[in-house]
N, C-alpha and C positions, 0 to 999 in steps of 0.2 A: 053219193057223196054227203058226210058226217055236216052235221050242222055247224059247228065248229068252223071247219074246214071252208063250206061255203061262207058265212059272214068274214071271213079274213081274205080270202079270195076277192069278194066282193069289197072289200075295205080296201083291197093294196091295188086294185083296177082303179075303183075314183080317184085315187090321190094318185098315179100314174098322169092317169087321161087330164088331170085335170091341171097339173106341172107341165103336158103334151101340149095342152093345148095356150095356156100361155108363154111356151118357146112356141108356138106357130102365129101365134098372133100378137108376138109382142110391140109392134108396130103400132096397133090398136090403143095402146096404154102406155102411161107413162111410168119410170120405172117406181115411183114412189108407189102408183096401185097396186103394180106385182107385185112388192114387197109385200106388200098388204095382207094382200088377196094370199102370197105365199105362205105367209106367219099365218093367216086365220086356219087355213084346211091344214097346214101340222099338227095348230093347237087341235082343231076339231079331228083333227085322224088320229090323236094319241089319246082324245079322251074317248072316242071311237073303239082302237084295241084296249083301252083298258077296262070300260064297261065290257066288252065282250068276254075278254080274262075272265073278268069277276064275275060274269054268268056261268059260263062254264067250265069253272072250276069246281075240281070235285075234290 
């Protein structure tokens, strides 16, 4: 597997697992905490994918 594919797959699985976690355990958190966490991980994933894109760009 190429490095770029691996890092993109890693980022996608990480993002989906966070969303799945909050979907399954929504009763343990308030709505504002869930929104804050989803916004945080979304921004972090945008930065992650942008960094990966620019690193592997040729």
